[in-house]
C-alpha positions as CSV (number, residue, x, y, z in Angstrom):
1,M,-101.0,-103.8,-163.2
2,N,-104.4,-101.6,-162.8
3,L,-106.5,-105.1,-161.6
4,L,-104.1,-104.7,-159.1
5,W,-104.4,-101.1,-158.3
6,V,-108.3,-101.7,-158.3
7,G,-108.0,-104.4,-155.4
8,L,-106.2,-102.9,-153.3
9,G,-108.4,-100.0,-152.9
10,G,-111.2,-102.7,-153.8
11,A,-109.9,-104.1,-149.9
12,A,-109.8,-100.4,-148.5
13,G,-113.2,-100.1,-149.1
14,V,-114.4,-103.1,-148.1
15,L,-112.3,-102.5,-144.8
16,L,-114.2,-99.0,-144.6
17,R,-117.8,-99.7,-145.3
18,S,-117.2,-102.7,-142.7
19,A,-115.9,-99.3,-140.3
20,A,-118.6,-98.3,-140.8
21,G,-121.3,-100.6,-139.7
22,V,-119.7,-101.3,-136.7
23,Y,-119.8,-97.7,-135.9
24,I,-123.2,-96.6,-137.0
25,Q,-125.6,-99.0,-136.0
26,S,-129.3,-98.7,-136.4
27,S,-132.7,-100.3,-137.4
28,F,-132.9,-98.2,-139.6
29,P,-129.8,-99.1,-142.5
30,F,-128.1,-95.8,-141.9
31,S,-124.6,-96.7,-143.0
32,T,-125.3,-98.2,-146.2
33,L,-127.1,-94.7,-146.8
34,I,-124.0,-92.9,-146.0
35,V,-122.0,-94.8,-147.0
36,N,-123.4,-94.8,-150.6
37,L,-124.4,-90.9,-150.4
38,L,-120.8,-90.0,-149.7
39,G,-119.5,-92.5,-152.2
40,S,-122.6,-90.8,-154.1
41,F,-120.3,-87.2,-153.7
42,L,-116.9,-88.0,-154.4
43,L,-117.1,-90.6,-157.3
44,G,-118.6,-87.2,-158.8
45,L,-115.9,-85.4,-157.1
46,L,-113.0,-87.1,-158.1
47,S,-114.3,-88.1,-161.8
48,T,-114.1,-84.3,-162.9
49,A,-111.5,-82.5,-160.3
50,P,-108.0,-82.2,-162.0
51,L,-106.0,-84.0,-159.2
52,K,-102.7,-84.2,-160.6
53,I,-102.0,-88.8,-159.2
54,S,-102.7,-91.2,-162.0
55,S,-104.3,-92.6,-164.0
56,S,-103.5,-96.0,-161.9
57,V,-104.1,-93.5,-158.5
58,R,-107.4,-92.6,-159.8
59,L,-108.9,-96.6,-160.7
60,A,-107.8,-97.5,-157.1
61,V,-109.5,-94.9,-155.0
62,T,-113.1,-94.9,-157.9
63,T,-113.0,-98.1,-159.3
64,G,-111.4,-100.1,-156.4
65,L,-111.9,-98.1,-153.5
66,L,-115.5,-96.2,-153.8
67,G,-116.7,-99.1,-156.7
68,S,-116.2,-101.4,-153.2
69,F,-116.7,-98.8,-150.2
70,T,-120.0,-97.9,-152.1
71,T,-122.6,-101.2,-152.8
72,L,-126.1,-101.5,-154.4
73,S,-126.2,-105.0,-153.0
74,A,-126.8,-104.0,-149.6
75,V,-129.2,-101.5,-150.6
76,S,-131.4,-104.6,-152.7
77,A,-131.5,-106.6,-150.1
78,E,-132.6,-104.1,-147.5
79,L,-135.6,-103.3,-149.3
80,F,-136.1,-106.7,-149.8
81,S,-135.9,-107.2,-145.8
82,F,-138.3,-103.9,-145.4
83,L,-140.9,-105.4,-147.8
84,Q,-140.2,-108.6,-146.4
85,E,-141.5,-106.8,-142.5
86,G,-144.1,-105.2,-144.3
87,Q,-142.0,-101.9,-144.2
88,Y,-143.7,-100.8,-147.2
89,V,-143.0,-96.8,-146.3
90,F,-140.0,-97.4,-145.0
91,A,-138.5,-99.7,-147.7
92,L,-139.8,-96.6,-150.5
93,I,-138.7,-93.9,-148.4
94,Y,-134.7,-95.3,-148.2
95,L,-135.4,-96.3,-152.1
96,L,-136.3,-92.7,-153.1
97,I,-133.2,-91.2,-150.3
98,S,-130.6,-93.9,-151.9
99,L,-131.7,-93.1,-155.3
100,T,-132.5,-89.6,-155.1
101,G,-129.8,-88.3,-152.7
102,G,-126.7,-90.2,-154.6
103,F,-127.9,-88.5,-157.9
104,I,-128.4,-85.4,-156.6
105,L,-124.9,-86.1,-154.1
106,A,-123.2,-87.4,-157.5
107,Y,-124.2,-83.9,-159.5
108,Y,-122.9,-81.7,-156.4
109,G,-119.4,-83.6,-156.6
110,M,-119.8,-83.3,-160.4
111,K,-120.1,-79.6,-159.6
112,T,-117.3,-79.2,-157.4
113,G,-114.9,-80.7,-158.6
114,R,-115.5,-78.5,-162.0
115,K,-115.4,-75.8,-159.7
116,A,-112.0,-77.0,-158.3
117,G,-110.5,-77.1,-161.6
118,G,-111.5,-73.2,-162.4
119,M,-109.6,-71.9,-159.2
């Protein structure tokens, strides 16, 4: 049954990520960056927030929806494209923002989730 929940969440996450790509169009991969940073924050938040939801729903949202919403493969492909085009500065900036931004937002998401538990 858990696989079904993860699959349903995953389908929703893919649709949301695709929608972001349609609505946020740029020569710089802002849609992937925004999706991954938002997903990092939300995963941090949901991993620590004391929500009264079933473990199946939590699994669907965290592993399914957010797992497919965020994407390391797109970051890797976009970095490779920057490098192939000789845009080394953009590649470095994108890598640093993706990694450090993801860690920082996951941290603040967890901190926010813990704070919500203390309310």
